[in-house]
C-alpha positions as MATLAB code, in Angstrom:
seq = 'MVNAYGAFLGLYDEHLLTNSSDLELSLIGATECFLLLFPSVFAGRLLDARRHYYLGFTGFLLLFLGFFLLSFTSRQGLKDQGNYGFVWLTSGLMAGLGMTCFFTYSSHNVIQWFPRKRYIAAGITSTGAGAGGIIYPLTFKFLVASYGFPTGVRILSSIVAGTTLVAFVLGTPCADVPRRQLGRMLDASTWIDKQALRSRSYTIYVVAVALVYGGFYSVAFHVTEWAEVKGFGTEEDIPGGTGVRPGDSGFRTFWFLAIMNGTSIIGRLASAVFATNLSNPIVVHTATCLLASLSAFFFWPFARNNAAAIAFCSIFGMLGGSMLALPASGVAYLIPDDRQSHAGQWTGMMWSGVSVFALVGPLIAAGLKRRFGMDAVGYWTGATMLATTVLFAWSMYLKRQEDKTSEESLPATEIKSGEHTPSSMKSTYTGTIA';
ca = [
     106.837   95.981   95.738;
     105.993   93.348   98.194;
     108.542   91.291   97.008;
     110.968   93.818   97.967;
     109.791   94.194  101.699;
     112.495   91.921  102.907;
     115.067   94.520  102.097;
     112.975   97.291  104.062;
     112.494   94.663  106.884;
     116.211   94.465  107.309;
     116.597   98.080  107.549;
     113.813   98.373  110.116;
     115.060   95.776  112.223;
     118.561   96.777  112.226;
     118.439  100.523  112.230;
     114.919  102.505  112.238;
     112.589  100.326  114.268;
     115.248   98.046  116.766;
     112.774   98.293  119.316;
     109.897   96.909  117.587;
     109.307   92.902  117.646;
     109.460   90.534  115.069;
     105.761   90.168  115.012;
     105.421   93.801  114.549;
     107.845   94.135  111.746;
     106.450   90.944  109.944;
     102.738   92.725  110.335;
     103.840   95.460  108.136;
     104.836   93.162  105.150;
     101.762   90.848  106.002;
      99.416   93.697  105.852;
     100.910   94.644  102.277;
     100.195   90.948  101.392;
      96.364   91.191  102.479;
      95.890   94.370  101.038;
      97.325   93.184   97.789;
      95.005   90.574   97.713;
      91.836   91.147   99.633;
      90.061   94.080   97.694;
      90.805   91.902   94.572;
      87.209   90.722   94.574;
      86.128   94.321   94.107;
      88.788   94.992   91.637;
      88.139   92.106   89.529;
      84.585   92.956   89.054;
      85.377   96.516   88.269;
      87.506   94.991   85.600;
      84.811   93.121   84.101;
      82.703   96.233   84.046;
      85.649   98.139   82.214;
      86.202  100.391   85.119;
      90.095  100.060   84.785;
      91.133  103.545   84.266;
      89.463  104.651   88.051;
      91.485  101.588   89.467;
      94.722  102.669   87.748;
      94.679  106.309   88.737;
      93.704  105.118   92.143;
      96.373  102.690   92.340;
      99.067  105.334   91.062;
      97.914  107.961   93.533;
      98.084  105.509   96.523;
     101.461  103.879   95.831;
     102.903  107.270   95.261;
     101.677  108.876   98.366;
     102.541  105.634  100.335;
     105.839  105.715   99.836;
     106.480  109.615   99.472;
     104.894  110.071  103.165;
     106.776  106.838  104.304;
     109.996  109.263  103.870;
     108.552  111.329  106.932;
     108.280  108.837  109.121;
     111.578  108.603  110.541;
     112.978  112.431  110.997;
     116.507  112.563  109.831;
     116.534  108.670  109.575;
     119.155  108.119  112.319;
     119.072  105.107  114.513;
     115.749  104.453  116.378;
     114.281  107.484  114.920;
     111.468  105.257  112.992;
     107.812  105.882  114.157;
     106.153  102.246  113.917;
     102.558  103.493  113.780;
     103.349  105.784  110.463;
     105.472  103.341  108.872;
     102.625  100.602  109.223;
     100.137  103.607  107.741;
     102.152  104.420  104.870;
     104.036  101.417  103.547;
     101.547   98.743  105.075;
      98.179  100.301  104.432;
      98.286  103.084  101.912;
     100.806  101.289   99.777;
      99.368   97.806  100.041;
      95.810   99.209   98.756;
      97.585  100.960   95.818;
      99.463   97.439   95.028;
      95.949   95.713   94.860;
      94.603   98.168   92.100;
      97.617   96.997   89.638;
      97.750   93.301   90.736;
      94.558   91.840   89.119;
      94.587   94.695   86.586;
      97.729   93.174   84.903;
      97.136   89.589   84.655;
      93.333   90.280   83.903;
      94.058   92.437   80.661;
      96.733   90.191   79.239;
      94.973   86.969   79.422;
      91.734   88.776   77.416;
      94.166   89.938   74.751;
      95.886   86.810   74.177;
      93.224   84.028   75.071;
      95.060   81.161   72.905;
      98.477   81.903   74.415;
      96.939   83.031   77.968;
      99.442   81.015   80.111;
     102.510   82.345   77.995;
     100.899   85.906   78.359;
     100.302   85.591   81.977;
     103.757   84.409   82.608;
     105.594   86.900   80.653;
     103.560   89.525   82.554;
     104.375   87.728   86.041;
     108.100   88.262   85.229;
     107.573   92.167   86.038;
     107.052   90.976   89.735;
     110.627   89.185   89.610;
     112.420   91.979   87.933;
     110.926   94.453   90.570;
     112.089   92.307   93.139;
     115.604   92.554   91.960;
     115.598   96.340   91.109;
     113.768   97.855   94.134;
     115.801   96.311   96.713;
     119.023   97.137   95.163;
     117.439  100.532   94.190;
     116.293  101.117   97.665;
     119.701  100.260   99.352;
     121.887  102.216   97.012;
     119.636  105.273   97.771;
     119.527  105.027  101.484;
     123.215  104.486  101.343;
     123.837  107.249   99.244;
     121.194  109.764  100.468;
     119.691  108.453  103.944;
     116.621  106.984  104.486;
     114.201  110.117  103.894;
     115.582  111.449  100.747;
     116.375  107.995   99.477;
     112.743  106.760   99.908;
     111.668  110.012   98.154;
     113.695  109.341   94.908;
     112.224  105.797   95.440;
     108.471  107.023   95.454;
     109.339  109.001   92.403;
     110.366  105.901   90.447;
     107.356  103.939   91.589;
     104.943  106.639   90.461;
     106.767  106.579   86.842;
     106.498  102.836   86.424;
     102.625  102.671   87.692;
     101.963  105.826   85.438;
     103.235  103.524   82.423;
     100.988  100.657   83.420;
      98.135  103.043   84.117;
      98.349  104.465   80.492;
      98.927  101.026   78.531;
      96.687   99.025   80.397;
      93.773   98.928   78.180;
      91.285   96.117   78.241;
      90.436   94.049   75.227;
      87.345   95.556   73.267;
      86.435   92.073   71.883;
      85.430   90.738   75.357;
      81.878   91.771   76.606;
      81.448   94.199   79.145;
      79.480   92.970   82.103;
      77.470   96.076   83.711;
      77.598   96.631   87.417;
      74.518   95.798   89.365;
      73.983   97.419   92.710;
      76.888   98.469   94.621;
      75.722   97.159   97.891;
      74.183   93.550   96.439;
      76.681   90.840   97.304;
      75.860   89.364   94.025;
      77.235   92.156   92.175;
      80.771   91.316   93.706;
      80.632   87.386   94.453;
      79.448   84.831   91.798;
      77.702   82.229   93.888;
      78.603   79.423   91.110;
      82.191   79.998   91.887;
      81.330   78.845   95.644;
      79.516   75.775   94.307;
      82.370   74.706   92.290;
      84.199   72.078   94.711;
      87.496   72.298   92.137;
      87.642   76.171   92.531;
      86.973   75.886   96.182;
      89.776   73.698   97.040;
      92.206   75.347   94.612;
      91.489   78.725   96.545;
      92.497   77.153   99.566;
      95.653   75.611   97.903;
      96.724   79.248   96.642;
      96.230   80.610  100.222;
      98.670   78.326  101.622;
     101.236   78.928   98.679;
     101.039   82.614   99.781;
     101.401   81.948  103.400;
     104.139   79.737  102.971;
     106.321   81.327  100.240;
     106.325   84.926  101.567;
     107.399   83.291  105.617;
     110.571   82.404  103.543;
     110.985   85.711  101.391;
     110.378   88.107  104.515;
     113.028   86.151  106.630;
     115.676   85.337  104.053;
     117.940   88.274  104.583;
     117.703   87.693  108.384;
     118.364   83.970  107.917;
     121.165   84.583  106.204;
     122.891   86.580  108.768;
     121.886   84.419  111.575;
     123.306   81.391  109.866;
     126.746   83.619  108.992;
     126.086   83.529  105.397;
     126.337   87.299  104.978;
     126.160   90.498  107.062;
     123.188   92.982  107.397;
     124.067   96.676  106.370;
     123.803   99.345  108.675;
     123.717  103.162  107.473;
     125.502  105.340  110.379;
     125.953  108.342  108.363;
     124.563  107.187  105.456;
     127.908  104.758  104.279;
     125.347  101.644  103.794;
     127.955   99.141  105.547;
     129.467   98.905  108.612;
     133.201   99.943  109.004;
     136.074   97.632  108.011;
     133.400   95.016  106.956;
     133.752   93.512  103.393;
     131.221   90.450  103.725;
     128.837   89.099  101.353;
     125.560   91.508  101.781;
     122.589   89.546  102.938;
     120.115   91.838  100.745;
     121.784   89.671   97.641;
     120.146   86.415   98.992;
     116.643   88.362   98.667;
     117.632   89.587   94.962;
     118.864   86.369   94.164;
     115.496   84.644   95.049;
     113.750   87.541   93.129;
     115.997   87.028   90.175;
     115.682   83.380   89.730;
     111.951   83.687   89.984;
     111.779   85.394   86.365;
     113.268   81.835   85.158;
     110.440   80.129   87.111;
     107.713   82.393   85.889;
     108.688   82.009   82.205;
     109.372   78.053   82.466;
     105.989   77.314   84.174;
     104.119   79.266   81.870;
     105.763   77.334   78.996;
     104.771   73.725   80.555;
     101.236   75.136   81.341;
     100.764   75.733   77.650;
     102.252   72.479   76.380;
     100.314   70.572   78.964;
      97.237   72.766   78.606;
      96.939   72.448   82.394;
      98.575   75.124   84.799;
      97.450   73.025   87.900;
      99.703   69.906   86.875;
     102.695   72.326   87.002;
     101.403   73.674   90.239;
     101.596   70.477   92.086;
     104.840   69.399   91.002;
     106.536   72.948   91.917;
     104.954   72.903   95.195;
     106.203   69.470   95.902;
     109.952   70.506   95.157;
     109.345   73.859   97.036;
     108.594   71.904  100.198;
     111.614   69.389   99.850;
     113.870   72.256   99.389;
     112.459   74.206  102.419;
     112.783   71.160  104.562;
     116.258   70.516  103.956;
     118.064   73.515  102.665;
     116.682   75.984  105.090;
     117.900   74.340  108.335;
     120.680   72.318  106.887;
     122.672   74.762  104.703;
     126.139   75.305  106.087;
     127.997   77.578  103.699;
     127.220   80.321  101.122;
     127.232   78.057   98.145;
     124.381   76.179  100.003;
     122.653   79.202  100.777;
     122.626   80.614   97.219;
     121.759   77.027   96.096;
     118.628   77.346   98.104;
     117.743   81.048   97.219;
     117.912   79.998   93.477;
     116.043   76.905   93.629;
     113.461   78.399   95.846;
     113.086   81.426   94.023;
     112.542   79.731   90.724;
     109.900   77.351   92.404;
     108.364   80.450   93.961;
     108.002   82.098   90.712;
     106.348   79.569   89.071;
     103.889   79.120   92.189;
     103.062   82.903   92.118;
     102.843   82.960   88.581;
     100.300   80.435   87.987;
      97.077   81.353   90.151;
      95.215   83.464   87.361;
      95.954   80.723   84.922;
      94.545   78.241   87.184;
      91.185   80.012   87.277;
      91.204   80.367   83.806;
      91.506   76.625   83.575;
      88.782   75.972   86.056;
      86.388   78.321   85.210;
      83.188   76.687   83.145;
      82.595   77.747   79.520;
      79.409   79.417   80.448;
      81.110   81.819   83.174;
      83.947   83.257   80.868;
      82.647   86.668   81.268;
      83.073   86.310   85.007;
      86.913   85.477   84.612;
      87.764   88.890   86.545;
      85.241   88.291   89.377;
      86.346   84.566   89.675;
      89.967   85.805   89.912;
      88.986   88.609   92.324;
      87.307   86.489   94.736;
      90.520   83.821   94.754;
      92.742   86.564   95.651;
      90.221   87.645   98.384;
      90.223   84.369   99.946;
      93.713   83.946   99.619;
      94.866   87.290  101.410;
      93.418   85.860  105.056;
      96.316   83.522  105.101;
      98.801   85.808  103.243;
      98.086   87.814  106.575;
      98.430   85.131  108.895;
     101.042   83.251  107.401;
     103.873   85.403  107.893;
     102.625   86.151  111.343;
     102.550   82.445  112.291;
     106.225   82.114  110.836;
     107.363   84.884  113.030;
     105.781   83.707  116.180;
     107.249   80.283  115.473;
     110.828   81.670  114.801;
     110.501   83.682  118.301;
     109.786   80.292  119.963;
     111.477   77.774  118.295;
     114.235   79.746  115.968;
     115.036   80.572  112.631;
     114.724   76.915  111.099;
     111.131   76.790  112.292;
     110.322   79.162  109.519;
     111.681   76.618  106.944;
     109.726   73.917  108.486;
     106.557   75.933  108.548;
     106.770   76.663  104.727;
     108.043   73.190  104.016;
     104.734   71.785  105.698;
     102.350   74.372  103.904;
     103.895   73.642  100.806;
     103.465   69.861  101.172;
      99.631   70.338  101.769;
      99.330   72.440   99.075;
     100.627   70.024   96.940;
      97.768   67.315   98.022;
      95.218   70.105   97.690;
      96.361   71.072   93.885;
      96.019   67.378   92.900;
      92.630   67.019   94.598;
      91.448   70.236   92.908;
      92.489   68.740   89.134;
      90.913   65.450   90.142;
      87.606   67.165   90.960;
      87.732   69.525   87.665;
      88.097   66.189   85.531;
      85.083   64.848   87.185;
      83.101   68.136   86.846;
      83.861   68.046   83.106;
      82.963   64.460   82.899;
      79.544   65.341   84.631;
      79.029   68.221   82.287;
      79.669   65.932   79.116;
      77.312   63.237   80.520;
      74.465   66.192   80.872;
      74.465   67.108   76.984;
      72.422   65.394   74.466;
      74.415   62.661   72.736;
      74.274   64.394   69.383;
      76.107   67.604   70.611;
      79.030   65.559   72.172;
      79.345   63.248   68.981;
      79.344   66.309   66.847;
      82.253   68.034   68.766;
      80.442   71.023   69.588;
      81.124   70.892   73.597;
      84.779   71.001   74.616;
      85.412   71.126   78.389;
      86.503   74.123   79.601;
      89.943   73.380   80.572;
      90.681   72.823   76.943;
      88.998   76.096   75.578;
      90.167   79.723   75.452;
      88.934   82.416   77.467;
      86.919   83.809   74.625;
      86.811   83.072   70.976;
      88.061   86.471   69.676;
      90.105   87.525   66.612;
      93.223   88.361   68.795;
      95.901   85.196   69.091;
];
């Protein structure tokens, strides 16, 4: 759902919340991003302890209530009838907390079930985010145009409830993976693995992923507005529930977001294939971030027609899908052999660290846009992606150094007999399910 926020943002900006600033509107989506990620430190540890049903039911309840109550925040849904505080509370806070329950839940479970094909499995699972990024914006636009905002969002909340209920029922963890009992709830060691913080490759990797989220969502949140400002399309209005401006037949700006989310499916699958063939997802991450940086620097400010804008959304969408699909696989690559049972905890810690910049990044982009214009969003994203490229390469170098040190510390007879393999070359566990 966070990938669909650009469609909500356009409606808020043009119709329901026209008196709210760009910073305030970006804060709703940034809150979703932050809450999608920050509680993952708790969600990951609960998953290691097989508390998945608690997470799934909580996520189902919060997502349904968040979007259902959103429908009551604008009275009849007419122009300027939206209440910013209640919109933030329902779609930002409540729905954001519901999203985090399923975020770590999905990637953690599939990596357990398919350890030898974990990169492919994680990539296929992540295509759901791309598919949702197409389906939900189009469904939202259709429902609001046909029934108005209040009724349309109530129907949307029912669809969200149905899809999350399926994920809740089917999201069973693999029984072959050992269960880690929870310690004392108020003890920091229950939630945070200090060995992860001592791993330099992991720490640098977390910083890099944080920059990815801060940069990518800055573009995703503003792409429909960018298309309108540049004259590539027109934003919809909903007077009387028509969904269009009278006499206007131009290209709709929400299609640019749909294209970006749609092509992300290709990137998610392709990155999984490359990561599997190379046995190293961080190599793929490094390359895609460099290409994303170049596309943001050159396409966003210099696109002059619809063809160039569609090309940018297609290319950036594919690269973005790759960048967003790989983080959990990157943790599986970095985690040492003796900490494989802590995979959920390490992944959750990563997402919690990323969350701060996922919150701040889009707000920085909104501030830059207000001060320097729309082109500044592209330059901001390009700069963050370029920095990320360097950090991913650094993390990969540190990982090789750590593996080398680990090998040197083992007895020569063990290395010679082949009993030790660097963690980057091993499966998450040695169960029977391939």
